[in-house]
N, C-alpha and C positions, 0 to 999 in steps of 0.2 A: 390782451388776456385780461379781463378784470381783474382787480386786487383783491377780491372775496373768496371764500371757501362756501360750499353749502351748507345752509342751514340746517334744514329738515331732510332727515336720513331714513331709510329703513335698511335692514338687514335681512336679508333672506339666507336661510342655509340649507344646504343639500349636502348626503355625504360627499360629493364629489367637488364642490364649489362655494365659497362664500360669494354673494351679490350684494352690493353696497346700492341701493338706489338713492339717487336724490331728486326728492321730492318738492323742491322750490318751484315756484309758478314758472311754468314753461319748461322746465329741465327735461331732458330723457335722458341723460348719462346713467350708465351702470357701471361702476366698478365691479370687476371680475376677477378673483382671487382661487386657482388652482389649488386645491387642497392636497395636491399631489406632486404635481411640476413646481409649486410656488410661483409659476407664471403669474403675472399681473397685465389685465387687458383692460379696454374700454369697450362698453358695450351699448345696447338700448333696453329699454323697459319690454319691449314684447322678449327680448331672450330669457326672461327670470321665467323658470319654472314652476307653473301652479302649486306644484307639490312643495314647494320649498316653505320651511318653517320660519316665520315673518316677526319681526317685532321692530320698534321703532329705536334707534341711535340716537346719539347727539353730536357725533365726532368720531373720526379715526384717530387714535392716539398714536399707532404704528404697528410693527411686528417684531416678535424678537425672536432669536434660535435658542433653545434651549435642549435638554438631553433626549427629549422626545419628538423634537422637531421644532417647525416653527409654530408661533402662536401668536393669532390676533389680538389687538386691545383696544377696544372699543370705549366709549363714554356713554354711560348708561343712564346717568342721572345729573341734572346742573341746575342751577340758583342764579336768579337774576341779580346782580349787583347793582347794576343802574344803567342809566343812559347819558352819552354827551356826543357834542355834535351830530346827534341822530345814529348814534351808533349803542348796539345793546353790547354790554360786558357781561359775561358770566362765569360763574365758579363751578368747576368739574366737579362734582360728589360722588360719583360713583362710576365704576369700572367694571368690565367684563374681560377676563384671558379665556380666548377659544382657542383651542386646540386644531391643528390641520389635521391631525391624525384622528381616525374614528377610534382606535383602539390604541392600549400599553403593551398587547400580547408581546411585541418587538423587543421589549425592555428588559432587562434582569431584576432581580429585586434590588441589587445596589444602586443600578440607574432609576428604579422608579423612586426611591429612595432621595437619590440627588436630585431628581427633576422636581419632587415635590418640596425640597430645600429652596430650588430657585424661585419655584413658583411664590414660594413664600417671601423669597427676598423682594420679587415684583410687586406682591402686595403692600409689602412693608413701605415700599417708597408712596406707592399709589394711597395709601392710608394717611401719608401726612398732610395736613391740611393747607393748601393755598396752589391749586392748580387754577388758572383763571386762561379765558380765551374768547375771543371776539370773531365771529365771522366774516364782519366788514371792515374792521379796526386793526391796524397795526400796533398791538400792545406793546411791542418790544423795543420801540423809538420814542423818543422823547419828542412833544411838540416842535423844538428848535430843529432837531436832525430831519424832521417830516417836513419842515418848512424849506428846507434846504435841500431839494431833491430835483431831479430833471424828468420831463415828461416820460421817457422811457422807465423810469423808476416806479411813477405810479401804475404803468399798466404792469407790472410785476405782479406774480401771484404771490400772497402774502408770504408764502414759504420760501421764495426766491428773495425777496425783498429785506425780511425779517434779520434783525441784529441776532448771530447763531450766539452769542455770549448768552443769551438771555431765552433761547429755545430748549428747553429741557427733554421735549421729545424727538430732538434733532436726529438721534442714532436711531430712533424708534422708526422715523421717517426715510431712511435712506434709501428703502426699495423705492418708495414713491416719488421721492426728488428726484432719481435718475429719469423719471418718465415726465415729460413737462405737460404732456396731454392729461395726465390725471391729476394736476396739482390743485384743483377744485375741488378736491375730497382730501387733501392734507392739511390740516388743523396745527398750525404752531400752538403750541402752549407754554405760558408763562409760569414760571415756580416764583412765589412771594406772597406780596400782598396790595388789594385793590381795594378802597373804600370810598363811595360817591356822597354825598349830601347836598342836598336844596337848603339854602341858608337865608337869612334875612337879619340885614342891619339897615337902619335906619328907614325901615320899608324897602328896602331895593332887594331884590333877589338875585341870588347869585347860585353856581353850581361850584362847588370845592372838592376836589378830586386827590386823593394821596396813592399813589402808585410805587410799591418797592419791587426792583426786578433780581432775582438772585443769580448770578452768573453760574453755567453749567461748567466751566472750565476752572479747574481744581477744586471740585465741588466736595463737601464733605463734612463730617462731625467735629464737634471741639476734642479737643487734644490731638486725633487724630489726623487732621488736615491744619496745618499753621504754615504761615510764611509765603513763600511763590515757587514756582516751579522753574524749569530751564527755558520756557516761554515767557516768562514774566507773569505768568498769571497768579494773582494775590486769592489765597484761601477766604473765605466767606466774603466773598467781593457782593456788593448789594448796591445798585443806581436807586434813589428815591427820588421820585419828581412829585412836586406840590402843583395842582394847577388850579386855575380861576377861571369860569366862563360866566362873562356878565355881558349882557346886552350886544352879544355879538364878538366882543374883543375878548380874547384868550391870554392869560399870564401862567409863567412857569418858572419853578425855581428848581435847579436839578443839585442833589449831594452825591457823595459816595463814599463807601467806607470799604474796607479791606484790610486783610492783616496786614502786620509788619512787612514790609517788601525786600527782605533777606533771607535767607535760607537758615532755617531755625526749626526745632522741633519742642514739643511738650508732651512726651508720651504719659498715658496714665500708670502711675505704680502704686495705689492704693493710699500716697499721701493726699490730704486734700487740695494740696496746690503744687502738681509737680513743679520742678524747677527747671525753666526754659533754656534748652540748649543752641546756640549758635554754633552753626558747622564752621569746622575751625579751615577746613580746607576748599570749601567751596568757592567757585568766582563770583562774590556777592555782586559786584559791579555789574555785571554783565547781566544777569538777571533783573537787577535793580533798574538799570536803563530800558530794558527791554521795556519792564512795566511802565516807566514814567513817559518813555518815547510815545506809546499807545495810547495812554490817558491825557498827553498834551493833544497828540493828534483828534482824539474823539471830541475833549472838554475844554480844551484850552490850558489856561492857566492853573496850576494844581496850589491849592494853600491847604497843608498840610497840619491838622490839629492832632498831636499826639497826645493823647492822656493817661499814658501809663505812669506808674510810681516811678518817681527818680530815685529812689532807694530801693535795697532789698534785691529779690530776685528778678524784677522788671526792670531795673537800672539798665543793665547792660544791652538790653533791645532799645532802650529811650538812646544810649550813647551811639549805638551801632546806627539807628536811622538817621540821627541827627550828622554822623560823621560820613555816611554815604550821600547824603544832602548836600554837604559842603562840599566834597569831594567832586560830586557830578558838574556843579558851579553853574547850575542851569539857570537863567534868567526867568523861567516860567513856572519855578517851583519857587516857595517859600515854606520855611518850617517853623511852626510855632509848637512849643512844649508847654502844657499844663499839666501839673499833677492833681487831677481831679481829687483824690482820696486827701492829700494833704491839705488843699485849698478847702474843702467841706468838709474836713472832720468835724466830730461834735454838732451835727446837722447843721452846719453853717452854709447852707445850699444858697443861701443870697450871695454868697461870695461868687458864685458863677458870672455874676455881673462883669466881673473882673474881666473875665475872657470875651465877654459880648462887647464891652467898652475896646479891649485890645482890638478886635477886628472889626470892628464898626466900619472904619472907613475904608478897610480891604473890600470888605463887603458890599459896600457902596459901588467899588470902582468895578468889582466883578459884575455888578446888576443882576438883570434876571430877563426873561424874555416875555416880549409883549408883542402881539398882533393885532390891530385895530380891525374896526366892524368889515372895511373893506379887505381884510386880508392883507393890509402892509404892515411889514415888521417895522415895529415902532423902536425897540430895544433888544438887544442878544445878551445873553448872558455869556461873558468872557472867560470865564472858568469855574471851578469847581472848589466845596471844600470837601479835601478828603481826610474824614474822622476816622480814628481808631482808638482802641484800648488794645486789652490782650484777646478778648473774644471778639471785639466789634459790635457787641450788644448792649449793655448796661450802661454804660457811661456815655458811650456813642449816641445810645437813642435819645438820653437826655439832652446833649449839646444840639444834636439836629433838628430837635424838636424846636429849640430856643431859637435859634439860626431862620428855621423855616419861619417862624413866626413875625420875626424882624423884617424879612421879605415880604410875607403876607402884607403886613402893614403896609407896607411902601405899595405896593400892588393895589389897596384895596383904596387907599386914597387915591392914586393916581387914576382910578377908574371912576371916582366920584362917589363909591360907597361910604367910604368912611370919611366924615368932616375934616378939615383941618384942624390938628390939635386933640383929635380922639384917639384914644388907645385902644386896640384891639382887647386887650386883657380885662379892658371896663365892659365889654360887650358879653353880657354874662349869658346870653342862650347859645351864642356862638362858640364862647370860650369853653363850654362845656361839651358841644359837638368835637372842637378842636383837640381838647386835650384827650378825649376818650378814644378818638379815632390814632392820635401820634403812641398811644399806651397799646391799643390793639396792634398797630403796626411793630411795633417794639416786641409785644408779645407773640406774633407770628413769626419774625425773623429769629426771636430766641428759640423757639421751639424746634425750627427748620435745623437749628445749627447745633444749639446744645440740649434739644429734648425738652425743656421745659422753660415755663414763661418767662418772661423778662425780669429782672431785680429793678428796682427802683422806678418801679411805674406808679407808686402812688405819688411820687414828686410830677410826674407826667401828667397824671391824671387832677391832681387836687393843686398843682404847685407850693407843695410842702411835703415835709418827711413826716411821717407819723410811726407811732410805735406798732399800730397793726401792719404796716406797710414793712415795718424791720422782721416782724415775725415772719410774715408770708417770706421774705427773702430769705431768711431761714430755711425754711421748710423747702423753696426751690431749690437752695443750694445742697440738702441733703438730696433731693431727688437727682439733681444733677452729679454729685458723686458717686450715686450709686450707678446711673446709668452711665457715666463716663468711664466707670471702672469697668462694669460687669455685662452690658449690652449694647453698647455702642459701636464695639467691632463689626456686630452682624448689621447693624445699622450702615456702616460705611461700604462692608460687601455689597449691602444691597443696592447703594448709591452707585456703586463702581459697575455692578451689572447692568443696571438700568440705562446708566450715559455711555456704556459701550467701550469700560476702561477695560473690562474683563469681558472675553468672549467664551462661551461655552464651547468645548467640542466634545462630542459624543464618542470620538475616536480615541480618546485617551485609555490608555493601556490600564490605569489604575483612576477610582475615582477621585476626585480631585477635593472631596469632602470626606476623607476617610485616609488613615494611615495604615500601613501594615502590622498586625498584631503581634508578629515575631520580634519582642522586645525584650532585654533585659535590662536589669537595675542595677544600678551601684550606687552607694553614698560614702561620700568622705567628708567624716566629722572633722570638720577644720580644726586645727592645731595638731592633730594625730598625725603620724608617720607613716600611714599605710591605708591601704585602701579595702575596708570592710564591704564583703559583700552581703546585698539585702536580699537578692532573688535565690531562688532555690537552685540547686546546682553546684558544680564546682568553681572557687573563683578562678575569674579569667581576666585577662588584660582587656584595657579598651584601648583599641589601635587608634578610634577616630571617634570622635563626638557627632551622632545624630540629632539628638535632642538632649538638653538638660536644663535642670533651672537650680537657682538657688533658694532654700528657704530660710527667713529670718524670724528672730523671736519664737514663739511656741507653733509647733504644729500638731494638733492635739489627734486628729483624726483624719482618714481620709476624705476629702470633699465630696459632697455628693453633687456629680456631675448630671447637669439634666439635660445638656445638650451638647451637639459634638458638630463644630463648624469651620470650615476649612481656613479663614481668613480672621476669625475673631482673637484679637489680639491681647486679651486679657482672658483670664479665668479665675472664677474662685477659689481662693484657699481660706477653708475657715481657720480662725485665729491665729492666720500669718500673712508675711509678706512674700511676693512669690513675683519673680523676674525668670520669662522664659527665653532663650537663645535659640533661633534657628540655625538650620544646617547652612542655610545660605550667607549666614552671617558669622559662621566660625573661624574665619580666617586668621584673627588675633589669637585664637585659644585652640590651635590645631596641633601646638606641641604644649598641651597644659602639664604633662608630667614632669617637666623641669622646670616647673612653676612651683614657688614656695606657697603653703596656704594660706599665708598671711596676703601674699601679693596676689593671688588668685580671688580670695575674698574681698580685695581691695578692687580688682579688676571688674568683677561682675557689678559690684554696689555700685560703681563710677558709671558703668555702661549698660545701664538696664534695656536691652534690646530685648522686643517681644516677640512672641509667637505663642499659638495653638496646642496647648495639651489636649488631650482626648481622655476623660476619666474613664468611659469605656474601655478604652485599651487598657486602662493600668489596672482597671479591677479584674480582666481576663486574662491579661497575660502572667508570665511565671509568677511575678510577687502577688502574694494574694493579697498583702496588706503593707501598708507603709507606717501603720501609727505606731509601729514599734522604735522608728529608726530615732526618732528624737523627741523629747519630752521638754527641752528647754536649750537655749543657745543656738548654734547654727551650722547647718550642714549644708555640702553641696549633693545633690542627687542626679546622677547621671542616667537619662534613658538613652539605649542604642539598640539598635538592631543586633541580633545575635551574629547576624554575619559580620559584623564588624567588632564584636567582642571576642577576641582571642587568647594566648595561651595565658597559664595561669601567673599571679602576681602577688601570691600570698606574701613574699618577703617585699615586695616593691614599696619604695618611701617616696615620700613627695621632697 
């Protein structure tokens, strides 16, 4: 089987079936999807009904099951990024989601609304820029990995041979992947960044390519996904490869980034910079070792560059990382801590040379990958720099671009493009291309994880910090603050649905996107010794917490709740701070009546677990308004189903 997928396709739609016709020269295959049975079969062109509605498409992203049934997702627009090694690289720029069902009459009103929300989630992921593919080249592997493969590997389909870490539509392609005969219709899609440039130095022309591959394992958004999981997958893991192609010779340099590989979290809580929390009971070494075992197998030696602050709230993470490396005691792992903000304070970005000088000898030892014009491997890269800051974005981007430039300098000199003694930064035309490409890469990675462009890109683009750059950083920081606190929960839910971390079950007894409206409300003004009732009706005891949240400072009015989402883990409260704790996490508080008001307040403030609360339910439930509860101070608002609010407690004391 050839390692290609069909490039030109037509989609024929009838009420009963989808027909995807291969239009490449000499092709006669047609993929047939039964819209009723969902069966996938292979047919030929003569079986396509002439009555079908036809349009061109550029790839099948896959299928997904929602409340209404199955949906087919196809690529409807693409943009050419460039060519290298005679392979065309494309960016998918528009998609269509087609329902297998002809009508929605089988759904209730609630199911219709849920299905609409799930579709919005899928579209939300698809609207994030950065989906790339090639029908003839395996974008998921580095040049070095591709050079070290067997003839059998070369004959595999693109889907079979792809590095599954970077196939973002792997879950969507699960039905096609189970049938090898239809693999030429299965298009692996990368999420990240790809740019290609034809460049010239000293009259010598070469292609320069930059590829960043985002892992779909432990994927998510800033603050919601940090650290590692039990399998050792790190949050925001990105493999970045820089490639040079000159006169038939090819060279590449690979770096990685990923969240600090211990079990830690940093949930949004309306603070500008929430304090990171390290899990005190998890087996950190197990996950840590799993992470680096896989990294060493894939990349070789690991040189960790930890750029976090070595004081303040980031210090415990730096210490934890250093301790884990020391405890593991592997000769394949080297740890370097560099306090980026301390070293570069007061705009002293020239001090980054301290780090570059420190790792120069190590970088020379790691080397880079080089293949000559005859296809023979001249040098191999023996390991990678694994850089990280807190987000693995802004500080990490700066350092990676500097390390990549140093490697590129050596590669171009070896290839004869640069003369001996020439410096890359002196080549003004290329330097502009280089800096802008790395800044664009930084912005792409940042938007995909944090929701905004990267900070510090003025340095990446110009080589120095500017006042305008500082202003733009401030603006992006404000946007990040808003998104991280008020909209990123929906983004996280969308990614989890897209990647198959959550599966829709239309047979669920209750909608997963709503909660029962049979609610009662109690408020405890901390410091008082009784439970004042805030809802209409008699004072009743709270036997068990279903949902509750604590409000600090001033709650002046009921918030304007514009959305309800099952998994959004933070909701806006005007003029106040709020933490919500879900039923599934209330084990530590199932007997709150024996706890003092001061102790309860301290427990909540120290342990701000998060959960959704839906304003529509608040406004329509027995308590018509909450604005009279509190004008200043602190109160605990308890929201519980009436089925769990029992006998009167008018005399109950805390």
